[in-house]
CHARMM-style PDB file with segment names, atoms N, HN, CA, C and O in Angstrom:
ATOM      1  N   MET     1     -18.713 -13.270  -3.363  1.00  0.00      PROA
ATOM      2  CA  MET     1     -17.921 -12.332  -4.115  1.00  0.00      PROA
ATOM      3  C   MET     1     -17.649 -11.113  -3.243  1.00  0.00      PROA
ATOM      4  O   MET     1     -18.564 -10.596  -2.603  1.00  0.00      PROA
ATOM      5  N   SER     2     -16.402 -10.646  -3.208  1.00  0.00      PROA
ATOM      6  HN  SER     2     -15.658 -11.066  -3.728  1.00  0.00      PROA
ATOM      7  CA  SER     2     -16.009  -9.515  -2.376  1.00  0.00      PROA
ATOM      8  C   SER     2     -16.291  -8.198  -3.093  1.00  0.00      PROA
ATOM      9  O   SER     2     -16.069  -8.075  -4.298  1.00  0.00      PROA
ATOM     10  N   THR     3     -16.778  -7.225  -2.348  1.00  0.00      PROA
ATOM     11  HN  THR     3     -16.959  -7.324  -1.369  1.00  0.00      PROA
ATOM     12  CA  THR     3     -17.041  -5.920  -2.933  1.00  0.00      PROA
ATOM     13  C   THR     3     -15.955  -4.914  -2.549  1.00  0.00      PROA
ATOM     14  O   THR     3     -16.097  -3.719  -2.810  1.00  0.00      PROA
ATOM     15  N   GLU     4     -14.866  -5.395  -1.927  1.00  0.00      PROA
ATOM     16  HN  GLU     4     -14.751  -6.366  -1.715  1.00  0.00      PROA
ATOM     17  CA  GLU     4     -13.770  -4.519  -1.545  1.00  0.00      PROA
ATOM     18  C   GLU     4     -13.068  -3.990  -2.786  1.00  0.00      PROA
ATOM     19  O   GLU     4     -12.914  -4.695  -3.783  1.00  0.00      PROA
ATOM     20  N   THR     5     -12.648  -2.734  -2.703  1.00  0.00      PROA
ATOM     21  HN  THR     5     -12.774  -2.161  -1.893  1.00  0.00      PROA
ATOM     22  CA  THR     5     -11.888  -2.139  -3.791  1.00  0.00      PROA
ATOM     23  C   THR     5     -10.429  -2.522  -3.613  1.00  0.00      PROA
ATOM     24  O   THR     5      -9.837  -2.281  -2.561  1.00  0.00      PROA
ATOM     25  N   GLN     6      -9.857  -3.117  -4.645  1.00  0.00      PROA
ATOM     26  HN  GLN     6     -10.338  -3.312  -5.500  1.00  0.00      PROA
ATOM     27  CA  GLN     6      -8.458  -3.509  -4.572  1.00  0.00      PROA
ATOM     28  C   GLN     6      -7.576  -2.323  -4.926  1.00  0.00      PROA
ATOM     29  O   GLN     6      -7.874  -1.564  -5.848  1.00  0.00      PROA
ATOM     30  N   GLN     7      -6.479  -2.172  -4.178  1.00  0.00      PROA
ATOM     31  HN  GLN     7      -6.237  -2.788  -3.429  1.00  0.00      PROA
ATOM     32  CA  GLN     7      -5.528  -1.112  -4.470  1.00  0.00      PROA
ATOM     33  C   GLN     7      -4.495  -1.639  -5.446  1.00  0.00      PROA
ATOM     34  O   GLN     7      -4.190  -2.831  -5.451  1.00  0.00      PROA
ATOM     35  N   PRO     8      -3.957  -0.755  -6.272  1.00  0.00      PROA
ATOM     36  CA  PRO     8      -2.955  -1.195  -7.244  1.00  0.00      PROA
ATOM     37  C   PRO     8      -1.664  -1.610  -6.544  1.00  0.00      PROA
ATOM     38  O   PRO     8      -1.343  -1.114  -5.464  1.00  0.00      PROA
ATOM     39  N   LEU     9      -0.937  -2.516  -7.166  1.00  0.00      PROA
ATOM     40  HN  LEU     9      -1.198  -2.919  -8.043  1.00  0.00      PROA
ATOM     41  CA  LEU     9       0.357  -2.932  -6.635  1.00  0.00      PROA
ATOM     42  C   LEU     9       1.434  -1.929  -7.003  1.00  0.00      PROA
ATOM     43  O   LEU     9       2.381  -1.714  -6.247  1.00  0.00      PROA
ATOM     44  N   LEU    10       1.282  -1.314  -8.175  1.00  0.00      PROA
ATOM     45  HN  LEU    10       0.513  -1.489  -8.789  1.00  0.00      PROA
ATOM     46  CA  LEU    10       2.246  -0.336  -8.665  1.00  0.00      PROA
ATOM     47  C   LEU    10       1.553   1.015  -8.812  1.00  0.00      PROA
ATOM     48  O   LEU    10       0.408   1.095  -9.257  1.00  0.00      PROA
ATOM     49  N   ILE    11       2.272   2.085  -8.427  1.00  0.00      PROA
ATOM     50  HN  ILE    11       3.202   2.020  -8.065  1.00  0.00      PROA
ATOM     51  CA  ILE    11       1.684   3.417  -8.509  1.00  0.00      PROA
ATOM     52  C   ILE    11       2.600   4.349  -9.303  1.00  0.00      PROA
ATOM     53  O   ILE    11       3.804   4.119  -9.412  1.00  0.00      PROA
ATOM     54  N   THR    12       2.009   5.391  -9.845  1.00  0.00      PROA
ATOM     55  HN  THR    12       1.030   5.578  -9.756  1.00  0.00      PROA
ATOM     56  CA  THR    12       2.727   6.340 -10.693  1.00  0.00      PROA
ATOM     57  C   THR    12       3.499   7.363  -9.862  1.00  0.00      PROA
ATOM     58  O   THR    12       3.332   7.456  -8.646  1.00  0.00      PROA
ATOM     59  N   ALA    13       4.336   8.117 -10.541  1.00  0.00      PROA
ATOM     60  HN  ALA    13       4.472   8.041 -11.529  1.00  0.00      PROA
ATOM     61  CA  ALA    13       5.072   9.205  -9.895  1.00  0.00      PROA
ATOM     62  C   ALA    13       4.098  10.223  -9.316  1.00  0.00      PROA
ATOM     63  O   ALA    13       4.328  10.760  -8.233  1.00  0.00      PROA
ATOM     64  N   GLU    14       3.034  10.483 -10.020  1.00  0.00      PROA
ATOM     65  HN  GLU    14       2.847  10.047 -10.900  1.00  0.00      PROA
ATOM     66  CA  GLU    14       2.030  11.426  -9.541  1.00  0.00      PROA
ATOM     67  C   GLU    14       1.397  10.932  -8.248  1.00  0.00      PROA
ATOM     68  O   GLU    14       1.148  11.716  -7.332  1.00  0.00      PROA
ATOM     69  N   ASP    15       1.137   9.630  -8.176  1.00  0.00      PROA
ATOM     70  HN  ASP    15       1.339   8.993  -8.920  1.00  0.00      PROA
ATOM     71  CA  ASP    15       0.563   9.044  -6.962  1.00  0.00      PROA
ATOM     72  C   ASP    15       1.531   9.156  -5.781  1.00  0.00      PROA
ATOM     73  O   ASP    15       1.123   9.501  -4.672  1.00  0.00      PROA
ATOM     74  N   VAL    16       2.805   8.864  -6.020  1.00  0.00      PROA
ATOM     75  HN  VAL    16       3.136   8.583  -6.921  1.00  0.00      PROA
ATOM     76  CA  VAL    16       3.801   8.942  -4.951  1.00  0.00      PROA
ATOM     77  C   VAL    16       3.947  10.390  -4.491  1.00  0.00      PROA
ATOM     78  O   VAL    16       3.997  10.662  -3.292  1.00  0.00      PROA
ATOM     79  N   ALA    17       4.015  11.312  -5.439  1.00  0.00      PROA
ATOM     80  HN  ALA    17       3.974  11.091  -6.414  1.00  0.00      PROA
ATOM     81  CA  ALA    17       4.137  12.732  -5.087  1.00  0.00      PROA
ATOM     82  C   ALA    17       2.957  13.180  -4.235  1.00  0.00      PROA
ATOM     83  O   ALA    17       3.133  13.919  -3.266  1.00  0.00      PROA
ATOM     84  N   THR    18       1.764  12.740  -4.590  1.00  0.00      PROA
ATOM     85  HN  THR    18       1.621  12.140  -5.377  1.00  0.00      PROA
ATOM     86  CA  THR    18       0.570  13.090  -3.819  1.00  0.00      PROA
ATOM     87  C   THR    18       0.658  12.516  -2.404  1.00  0.00      PROA
ATOM     88  O   THR    18       0.317  13.197  -1.437  1.00  0.00      PROA
ATOM     89  N   MET    19       1.113  11.270  -2.283  1.00  0.00      PROA
ATOM     90  HN  MET    19       1.389  10.717  -3.069  1.00  0.00      PROA
ATOM     91  CA  MET    19       1.259  10.645  -0.970  1.00  0.00      PROA
ATOM     92  C   MET    19       2.220  11.438  -0.091  1.00  0.00      PROA
ATOM     93  O   MET    19       2.014  11.552   1.117  1.00  0.00      PROA
ATOM     94  N   LEU    20       3.271  11.988  -0.702  1.00  0.00      PROA
ATOM     95  HN  LEU    20       3.438  11.896  -1.683  1.00  0.00      PROA
ATOM     96  CA  LEU    20       4.305  12.697   0.051  1.00  0.00      PROA
ATOM     97  C   LEU    20       4.005  14.183   0.199  1.00  0.00      PROA
ATOM     98  O   LEU    20       4.645  14.872   0.993  1.00  0.00      PROA
ATOM     99  N   GLY    21       3.045  14.673  -0.554  1.00  0.00      PROA
ATOM    100  HN  GLY    21       2.524  14.113  -1.199  1.00  0.00      PROA
ATOM    101  CA  GLY    21       2.704  16.096  -0.492  1.00  0.00      PROA
ATOM    102  C   GLY    21       3.741  16.976  -1.169  1.00  0.00      PROA
ATOM    103  O   GLY    21       3.996  18.100  -0.736  1.00  0.00      PROA
ATOM    104  N   VAL    22       4.344  16.449  -2.247  1.00  0.00      PROA
ATOM    105  HN  VAL    22       4.137  15.536  -2.599  1.00  0.00      PROA
ATOM    106  CA  VAL    22       5.340  17.210  -3.002  1.00  0.00      PROA
ATOM    107  C   VAL    22       4.949  17.217  -4.473  1.00  0.00      PROA
ATOM    108  O   VAL    22       4.057  16.480  -4.893  1.00  0.00      PROA
ATOM    109  N   SER    23       5.622  18.052  -5.247  1.00  0.00      PROA
ATOM    110  HN  SER    23       6.346  18.651  -4.906  1.00  0.00      PROA
ATOM    111  CA  SER    23       5.383  18.074  -6.691  1.00  0.00      PROA
ATOM    112  C   SER    23       6.108  16.897  -7.340  1.00  0.00      PROA
ATOM    113  O   SER    23       6.991  16.294  -6.729  1.00  0.00      PROA
ATOM    114  N   THR    24       5.740  16.577  -8.560  1.00  0.00      PROA
ATOM    115  HN  THR    24       5.023  17.067  -9.056  1.00  0.00      PROA
ATOM    116  CA  THR    24       6.437  15.493  -9.260  1.00  0.00      PROA
ATOM    117  C   THR    24       7.882  15.894  -9.545  1.00  0.00      PROA
ATOM    118  O   THR    24       8.767  15.039  -9.554  1.00  0.00      PROA
ATOM    119  N   ARG    25       8.127  17.161  -9.773  1.00  0.00      PROA
ATOM    120  HN  ARG    25       7.408  17.856  -9.765  1.00  0.00      PROA
ATOM    121  CA  ARG    25       9.505  17.619  -9.993  1.00  0.00      PROA
ATOM    122  C   ARG    25      10.361  17.349  -8.744  1.00  0.00      PROA
ATOM    123  O   ARG    25      11.491  16.873  -8.850  1.00  0.00      PROA
ATOM    124  N   THR    26       9.815  17.654  -7.579  1.00  0.00      PROA
ATOM    125  HN  THR    26       8.897  18.041  -7.493  1.00  0.00      PROA
ATOM    126  CA  THR    26      10.526  17.378  -6.330  1.00  0.00      PROA
ATOM    127  C   THR    26      10.720  15.882  -6.145  1.00  0.00      PROA
ATOM    128  O   THR    26      11.764  15.448  -5.659  1.00  0.00      PROA
ATOM    129  N   LEU    27       9.729  15.092  -6.525  1.00  0.00      PROA
ATOM    130  HN  LEU    27       8.881  15.444  -6.919  1.00  0.00      PROA
ATOM    131  CA  LEU    27       9.844  13.634  -6.435  1.00  0.00      PROA
ATOM    132  C   LEU    27      11.042  13.141  -7.235  1.00  0.00      PROA
ATOM    133  O   LEU    27      11.821  12.329  -6.736  1.00  0.00      PROA
ATOM    134  N   TRP    28      11.205  13.616  -8.467  1.00  0.00      PROA
ATOM    135  HN  TRP    28      10.573  14.275  -8.873  1.00  0.00      PROA
ATOM    136  CA  TRP    28      12.329  13.189  -9.299  1.00  0.00      PROA
ATOM    137  C   TRP    28      13.657  13.645  -8.702  1.00  0.00      PROA
ATOM    138  O   TRP    28      14.659  12.936  -8.798  1.00  0.00      PROA
ATOM    139  N   ARG    29      13.666  14.822  -8.087  1.00  0.00      PROA
ATOM    140  HN  ARG    29      12.852  15.398  -8.009  1.00  0.00      PROA
ATOM    141  CA  ARG    29      14.889  15.294  -7.439  1.00  0.00      PROA
ATOM    142  C   ARG    29      15.242  14.400  -6.248  1.00  0.00      PROA
ATOM    143  O   ARG    29      16.408  14.055  -6.052  1.00  0.00      PROA
ATOM    144  N   LEU    30      14.244  14.028  -5.463  1.00  0.00      PROA
ATOM    145  HN  LEU    30      13.297  14.308  -5.623  1.00  0.00      PROA
ATOM    146  CA  LEU    30      14.476  13.125  -4.331  1.00  0.00      PROA
ATOM    147  C   LEU    30      15.007  11.780  -4.799  1.00  0.00      PROA
ATOM    148  O   LEU    30      15.898  11.207  -4.172  1.00  0.00      PROA
ATOM    149  N   LEU    31      14.463  11.275  -5.898  1.00  0.00      PROA
ATOM    150  HN  LEU    31      13.739  11.741  -6.408  1.00  0.00      PROA
ATOM    151  CA  LEU    31      14.932  10.001  -6.445  1.00  0.00      PROA
ATOM    152  C   LEU    31      16.390  10.111  -6.877  1.00  0.00      PROA
ATOM    153  O   LEU    31      17.193   9.224  -6.586  1.00  0.00      PROA
ATOM    154  N   SER    32      16.735  11.188  -7.566  1.00  0.00      PROA
ATOM    155  HN  SER    32      16.083  11.908  -7.803  1.00  0.00      PROA
ATOM    156  CA  SER    32      18.113  11.393  -8.017  1.00  0.00      PROA
ATOM    157  C   SER    32      19.083  11.502  -6.848  1.00  0.00      PROA
ATOM    158  O   SER    32      20.245  11.110  -6.956  1.00  0.00      PROA
ATOM    159  N   ALA    33      18.600  12.036  -5.733  1.00  0.00      PROA
ATOM    160  HN  ALA    33      17.656  12.354  -5.645  1.00  0.00      PROA
ATOM    161  CA  ALA    33      19.444  12.196  -4.545  1.00  0.00      PROA
ATOM    162  C   ALA    33      19.522  10.928  -3.708  1.00  0.00      PROA
ATOM    163  O   ALA    33      20.206  10.906  -2.684  1.00  0.00      PROA
ATOM    164  N   GLY    34      18.828   9.864  -4.130  1.00  0.00      PROA
ATOM    165  HN  GLY    34      18.273   9.881  -4.961  1.00  0.00      PROA
ATOM    166  CA  GLY    34      18.865   8.616  -3.378  1.00  0.00      PROA
ATOM    167  C   GLY    34      18.000   8.636  -2.134  1.00  0.00      PROA
ATOM    168  O   GLY    34      18.269   7.909  -1.177  1.00  0.00      PROA
ATOM    169  N   ARG    35      16.966   9.460  -2.138  1.00  0.00      PROA
ATOM    170  HN  ARG    35      16.748  10.050  -2.916  1.00  0.00      PROA
ATOM    171  CA  ARG    35      16.119   9.612  -0.961  1.00  0.00      PROA
ATOM    172  C   ARG    35      14.796   8.874  -1.067  1.00  0.00      PROA
ATOM    173  O   ARG    35      13.976   8.943  -0.151  1.00  0.00      PROA
ATOM    174  N   LEU    36      14.574   8.165  -2.174  1.00  0.00      PROA
ATOM    175  HN  LEU    36      15.240   8.109  -2.918  1.00  0.00      PROA
ATOM    176  CA  LEU    36      13.330   7.412  -2.382  1.00  0.00      PROA
ATOM    177  C   LEU    36      13.638   5.970  -2.714  1.00  0.00      PROA
ATOM    178  O   LEU    36      14.720   5.663  -3.214  1.00  0.00      PROA
ATOM    179  N   PRO    37      12.688   5.072  -2.439  1.00  0.00      PROA
ATOM    180  CA  PRO    37      12.860   3.692  -2.926  1.00  0.00      PROA
ATOM    181  C   PRO    37      12.964   3.705  -4.451  1.00  0.00      PROA
ATOM    182  O   PRO    37      12.355   4.539  -5.120  1.00  0.00      PROA
ATOM    183  N   ARG    38      13.726   2.793  -4.971  1.00  0.00      PROA
ATOM    184  HN  ARG    38      14.221   2.115  -4.427  1.00  0.00      PROA
ATOM    185  CA  ARG    38      13.880   2.716  -6.426  1.00  0.00      PROA
ATOM    186  C   ARG    38      12.590   2.253  -7.094  1.00  0.00      PROA
ATOM    187  O   ARG    38      11.914   1.352  -6.598  1.00  0.00      PROA
ATOM    188  N   PRO    39      12.257   2.866  -8.206  1.00  0.00      PROA
ATOM    189  CA  PRO    39      11.052   2.463  -8.928  1.00  0.00      PROA
ATOM    190  C   PRO    39      11.322   1.249  -9.811  1.00  0.00      PROA
ATOM    191  O   PRO    39      12.460   0.815  -9.986  1.00  0.00      PROA
ATOM    192  N   VAL    40      10.243   0.727 -10.351  1.00  0.00      PROA
ATOM    193  HN  VAL    40       9.318   1.080 -10.208  1.00  0.00      PROA
ATOM    194  CA  VAL    40      10.302  -0.348 -11.335  1.00  0.00      PROA
ATOM    195  C   VAL    40      10.133   0.317 -12.692  1.00  0.00      PROA
ATOM    196  O   VAL    40       9.214   1.111 -12.890  1.00  0.00      PROA
ATOM    197  N   ARG    41      11.015  -0.007 -13.618  1.00  0.00      PROA
ATOM    198  HN  ARG    41      11.761  -0.652 -13.456  1.00  0.00      PROA
ATOM    199  CA  ARG    41      10.914   0.588 -14.954  1.00  0.00      PROA
ATOM    200  C   ARG    41      10.680  -0.527 -15.958  1.00  0.00      PROA
ATOM    201  O   ARG    41      11.379  -1.540 -15.969  1.00  0.00      PROA
ATOM    202  N   PHE    42       9.682  -0.313 -16.796  1.00  0.00      PROA
ATOM    203  HN  PHE    42       9.114   0.510 -16.787  1.00  0.00      PROA
ATOM    204  CA  PHE    42       9.405  -1.266 -17.869  1.00  0.00      PROA
ATOM    205  C   PHE    42       8.842  -0.488 -19.040  1.00  0.00      PROA
ATOM    206  O   PHE    42       7.929   0.326 -18.899  1.00  0.00      PROA
ATOM    207  N   GLY    43       9.423  -0.766 -20.214  1.00  0.00      PROA
ATOM    208  HN  GLY    43      10.165  -1.427 -20.329  1.00  0.00      PROA
ATOM    209  CA  GLY    43       9.023   0.005 -21.386  1.00  0.00      PROA
ATOM    210  C   GLY    43       9.313   1.475 -21.116  1.00  0.00      PROA
ATOM    211  O   GLY    43      10.398   1.820 -20.648  1.00  0.00      PROA
ATOM    212  N   GLY    44       8.367   2.325 -21.402  1.00  0.00      PROA
ATOM    213  HN  GLY    44       7.486   2.045 -21.782  1.00  0.00      PROA
ATOM    214  CA  GLY    44       8.519   3.742 -21.124  1.00  0.00      PROA
ATOM    215  C   GLY    44       7.865   4.152 -19.818  1.00  0.00      PROA
ATOM    216  O   GLY    44       7.631   5.339 -19.591  1.00  0.00      PROA
ATOM    217  N   ASN    45       7.564   3.191 -18.958  1.00  0.00      PROA
ATOM    218  HN  ASN    45       7.754   2.226 -19.143  1.00  0.00      PROA
ATOM    219  CA  ASN    45       6.838   3.463 -17.719  1.00  0.00      PROA
ATOM    220  C   ASN    45       7.742   3.358 -16.499  1.00  0.00      PROA
ATOM    221  O   ASN    45       8.670   2.550 -16.461  1.00  0.00      PROA
ATOM    222  N   THR    46       7.453   4.185 -15.509  1.00  0.00      PROA
ATOM    223  HN  THR    46       6.699   4.841 -15.539  1.00  0.00      PROA
ATOM    224  CA  THR    46       8.133   4.130 -14.221  1.00  0.00      PROA
ATOM    225  C   THR    46       7.055   4.054 -13.159  1.00  0.00      PROA
ATOM    226  O   THR    46       6.160   4.898 -13.103  1.00  0.00      PROA
ATOM    227  N   ARG    47       7.147   3.042 -12.323  1.00  0.00      PROA
ATOM    228  HN  ARG    47       7.874   2.357 -12.368  1.00  0.00      PROA
ATOM    229  CA  ARG    47       6.161   2.847 -11.255  1.00  0.00      PROA
ATOM    230  C   ARG    47       6.879   2.469  -9.972  1.00  0.00      PROA
ATOM    231  O   ARG    47       7.998   1.958  -9.997  1.00  0.00      PROA
ATOM    232  N   TRP    48       6.219   2.729  -8.851  1.00  0.00      PROA
ATOM    233  HN  TRP    48       5.310   3.145  -8.831  1.00  0.00      PROA
ATOM    234  CA  TRP    48       6.734   2.337  -7.541  1.00  0.00      PROA
ATOM    235  C   TRP    48       5.820   1.270  -6.966  1.00  0.00      PROA
ATOM    236  O   TRP    48       4.613   1.270  -7.210  1.00  0.00      PROA
ATOM    237  N   ARG    49       6.411   0.355  -6.195  1.00  0.00      PROA
ATOM    238  HN  ARG    49       7.391   0.355  -5.997  1.00  0.00      PROA
ATOM    239  CA  ARG    49       5.617  -0.652  -5.494  1.00  0.00      PROA
ATOM    240  C   ARG    49       4.945   0.027  -4.305  1.00  0.00      PROA
ATOM    241  O   ARG    49       5.630   0.579  -3.444  1.00  0.00      PROA
ATOM    242  N   LEU    50       3.635  -0.005  -4.249  1.00  0.00      PROA
ATOM    243  HN  LEU    50       3.079  -0.453  -4.949  1.00  0.00      PROA
ATOM    244  CA  LEU    50       2.874   0.664  -3.205  1.00  0.00      PROA
ATOM    245  C   LEU    50       3.311   0.209  -1.822  1.00  0.00      PROA
ATOM    246  O   LEU    50       3.476   1.037  -0.927  1.00  0.00      PROA
ATOM    247  N   ASP    51       3.502  -1.092  -1.632  1.00  0.00      PROA
ATOM    248  HN  ASP    51       3.368  -1.765  -2.359  1.00  0.00      PROA
ATOM    249  CA  ASP    51       3.892  -1.593  -0.311  1.00  0.00      PROA
ATOM    250  C   ASP    51       5.270  -1.078   0.110  1.00  0.00      PROA
ATOM    251  O   ASP    51       5.485  -0.805   1.291  1.00  0.00      PROA
ATOM    252  N   GLU    52       6.207  -0.941  -0.831  1.00  0.00      PROA
ATOM    253  HN  GLU    52       6.033  -1.162  -1.791  1.00  0.00      PROA
ATOM    254  CA  GLU    52       7.533  -0.419  -0.502  1.00  0.00      PROA
ATOM    255  C   GLU    52       7.464   1.051  -0.109  1.00  0.00      PROA
ATOM    256  O   GLU    52       8.132   1.477   0.834  1.00  0.00      PROA
ATOM    257  N   VAL    53       6.658   1.825  -0.829  1.00  0.00      PROA
ATOM    258  HN  VAL    53       6.116   1.479  -1.595  1.00  0.00      PROA
ATOM    259  CA  VAL    53       6.528   3.247  -0.512  1.00  0.00      PROA
ATOM    260  C   VAL    53       5.890   3.415   0.865  1.00  0.00      PROA
ATOM    261  O   VAL    53       6.353   4.228   1.666  1.00  0.00      PROA
ATOM    262  N   ARG    54       4.841   2.662   1.143  1.00  0.00      PROA
ATOM    263  HN  ARG    54       4.465   2.003   0.492  1.00  0.00      PROA
ATOM    264  CA  ARG    54       4.188   2.758   2.451  1.00  0.00      PROA
ATOM    265  C   ARG    54       5.140   2.365   3.577  1.00  0.00      PROA
ATOM    266  O   ARG    54       5.187   3.030   4.611  1.00  0.00      PROA
ATOM    267  N   ASP    55       5.892   1.297   3.382  1.00  0.00      PROA
ATOM    268  HN  ASP    55       5.854   0.756   2.541  1.00  0.00      PROA
ATOM    269  CA  ASP    55       6.858   0.857   4.393  1.00  0.00      PROA
ATOM    270  C   ASP    55       7.917   1.928   4.616  1.00  0.00      PROA
ATOM    271  O   ASP    55       8.276   2.216   5.758  1.00  0.00      PROA
ATOM    272  N   TRP    56       8.420   2.521   3.537  1.00  0.00      PROA
ATOM    273  HN  TRP    56       8.129   2.287   2.609  1.00  0.00      PROA
ATOM    274  CA  TRP    56       9.423   3.575   3.616  1.00  0.00      PROA
ATOM    275  C   TRP    56       8.883   4.780   4.389  1.00  0.00      PROA
ATOM    276  O   TRP    56       9.589   5.345   5.223  1.00  0.00      PROA
ATOM    277  N   VAL    57       7.646   5.172   4.121  1.00  0.00      PROA
ATOM    278  HN  VAL    57       7.072   4.713   3.443  1.00  0.00      PROA
ATOM    279  CA  VAL    57       7.021   6.287   4.843  1.00  0.00      PROA
ATOM    280  C   VAL    57       6.856   5.923   6.323  1.00  0.00      PROA
ATOM    281  O   VAL    57       7.117   6.749   7.197  1.00  0.00      PROA
ATOM    282  N   ASP    58       6.424   4.695   6.601  1.00  0.00      PROA
ATOM    283  HN  ASP    58       6.212   4.024   5.890  1.00  0.00      PROA
ATOM    284  CA  ASP    58       6.248   4.244   7.992  1.00  0.00      PROA
ATOM    285  C   ASP    58       7.562   4.282   8.776  1.00  0.00      PROA
ATOM    286  O   ASP    58       7.564   4.481   9.990  1.00  0.00      PROA
ATOM    287  N   ARG    59       8.682   4.087   8.063  1.00  0.00      PROA
ATOM    288  HN  ARG    59       8.680   3.925   7.076  1.00  0.00      PROA
ATOM    289  CA  ARG    59      10.000   4.118   8.718  1.00  0.00      PROA
ATOM    290  C   ARG    59      10.550   5.538   8.833  1.00  0.00      PROA
ATOM    291  O   ARG    59      11.675   5.733   9.295  1.00  0.00      PROA
ATOM    292  N   GLY    60       9.765   6.527   8.417  1.00  0.00      PROA
ATOM    293  HN  GLY    60       8.852   6.369   8.042  1.00  0.00      PROA
ATOM    294  CA  GLY    60      10.194   7.921   8.565  1.00  0.00      PROA
ATOM    295  C   GLY    60      10.920   8.487   7.363  1.00  0.00      PROA
ATOM    296  O   GLY    60      11.607   9.501   7.483  1.00  0.00      PROA
ATOM    297  N   CYS    61      10.785   7.861   6.211  1.00  0.00      PROA
ATOM    298  HN  CYS    61      10.226   7.037   6.113  1.00  0.00      PROA
ATOM    299  CA  CYS    61      11.387   8.325   4.952  1.00  0.00      PROA
ATOM    300  C   CYS    61      12.909   8.445   5.023  1.00  0.00      PROA
ATOM    301  O   CYS    61      13.458   9.490   4.676  1.00  0.00      PROA
ATOM    302  N   PRO    62      13.600   7.390   5.467  1.00  0.00      PROA
ATOM    303  CA  PRO    62      15.064   7.474   5.549  1.00  0.00      PROA
ATOM    304  C   PRO    62      15.688   7.474   4.155  1.00  0.00      PROA
ATOM    305  O   PRO    62      15.091   6.957   3.210  1.00  0.00      PROA
ATOM    306  N   PRO    63      16.896   8.055   4.017  1.00  0.00      PROA
ATOM    307  CA  PRO    63      17.585   7.966   2.726  1.00  0.00      PROA
ATOM    308  C   PRO    63      17.759   6.501   2.348  1.00  0.00      PROA
ATOM    309  O   PRO    63      18.031   5.656   3.201  1.00  0.00      PROA
ATOM    310  N   VAL    64      17.602   6.216   1.080  1.00  0.00      PROA
ATOM    311  HN  VAL    64      17.381   6.902   0.388  1.00  0.00      PROA
ATOM    312  CA  VAL    64      17.669   4.832   0.614  1.00  0.00      PROA
ATOM    313  C   VAL    64      19.088   4.470   0.199  1.00  0.00      PROA
ATOM    314  O   VAL    64      19.542   3.354   0.455  1.00  0.00      PROA
ATOM    315  N   SER    65      19.786   5.394  -0.434  1.00  0.00      PROA
ATOM    316  HN  SER    65      19.417   6.300  -0.642  1.00  0.00      PROA
ATOM    317  CA  SER    65      21.154   5.112  -0.868  1.00  0.00      PROA
ATOM    318  C   SER    65      21.918   6.414  -1.024  1.00  0.00      PROA
ATOM    319  O   SER    65      21.336   7.497  -1.074  1.00  0.00      PROA
ATOM    320  N   ASP    66      23.221   6.284  -1.098  1.00  0.00      PROA
ATOM    321  HN  ASP    66      23.694   5.403  -1.058  1.00  0.00      PROA
ATOM    322  CA  ASP    66      24.071   7.425  -1.345  1.00  0.00      PROA
ATOM    323  C   ASP    66      24.063   7.701  -2.844  1.00  0.00      PROA
ATOM    324  O   ASP    66      24.315   6.782  -3.623  1.00  0.00      PROA
ATOM    325  N   PRO    67      23.781   8.943  -3.285  1.00  0.00      PROA
ATOM    326  CA  PRO    67      23.728   9.221  -4.719  1.00  0.00      PROA
ATOM    327  C   PRO    67      25.036   8.914  -5.427  1.00  0.00      PROA
ATOM    328  O   PRO    67      25.035   8.673  -6.634  1.00  0.00      PROA
ATOM    329  N   ALA    68      26.157   8.917  -4.705  1.00  0.00      PROA
ATOM    330  HN  ALA    68      26.158   9.113  -3.724  1.00  0.00      PROA
ATOM    331  CA  ALA    68      27.445   8.577  -5.327  1.00  0.00      PROA
ATOM    332  C   ALA    68      27.511   7.117  -5.716  1.00  0.00      PROA
ATOM    333  O   ALA    68      28.316   6.740  -6.568  1.00  0.00      PROA
ATOM    334  N   ASP    69      26.670   6.281  -5.103  1.00  0.00      PROA
ATOM    335  HN  ASP    69      26.016   6.588  -4.411  1.00  0.00      PROA
ATOM    336  CA  ASP    69      26.652   4.852  -5.415  1.00  0.00      PROA
ATOM    337  C   ASP    69      25.888   4.557  -6.693  1.00  0.00      PROA
ATOM    338  O   ASP    69      25.966   3.445  -7.215  1.00  0.00      PROA
ATOM    339  N   ARG    70      25.160   5.520  -7.199  1.00  0.00      PROA
ATOM    340  HN  ARG    70      25.097   6.424  -6.776  1.00  0.00      PROA
ATOM    341  CA  ARG    70      24.324   5.286  -8.386  1.00  0.00      PROA
ATOM    342  C   ARG    70      25.159   5.344  -9.645  1.00  0.00      PROA
ATOM    343  O   ARG    70      26.072   6.163  -9.752  1.00  0.00      PROA
ATOM    344  N   PRO    71      24.852   4.477 -10.603  1.00  0.00      PROA
ATOM    345  CA  PRO    71      25.609   4.486 -11.865  1.00  0.00      PROA
ATOM    346  C   PRO    71      25.310   5.708 -12.708  1.00  0.00      PROA
ATOM    347  OT1 PRO    71      25.867   5.860 -13.796  1.00  0.00      PROA
TER     348      PRO     71
END
């Protein structure tokens, strides 16, 4: 039996903000501007895939999309 602590696959806005060193308000602004990976939304919850956020940070946090492209 493994005693390793498993990390979650999905993380909250608070977790992402902490990873980036910004407030949650700034996180939502970055998302609206197309500067963050898109989250997964289900029910009343919004979560980000941990592996996608880490990969995005490793690539230097490039813009993800043009905000004009968003519906």
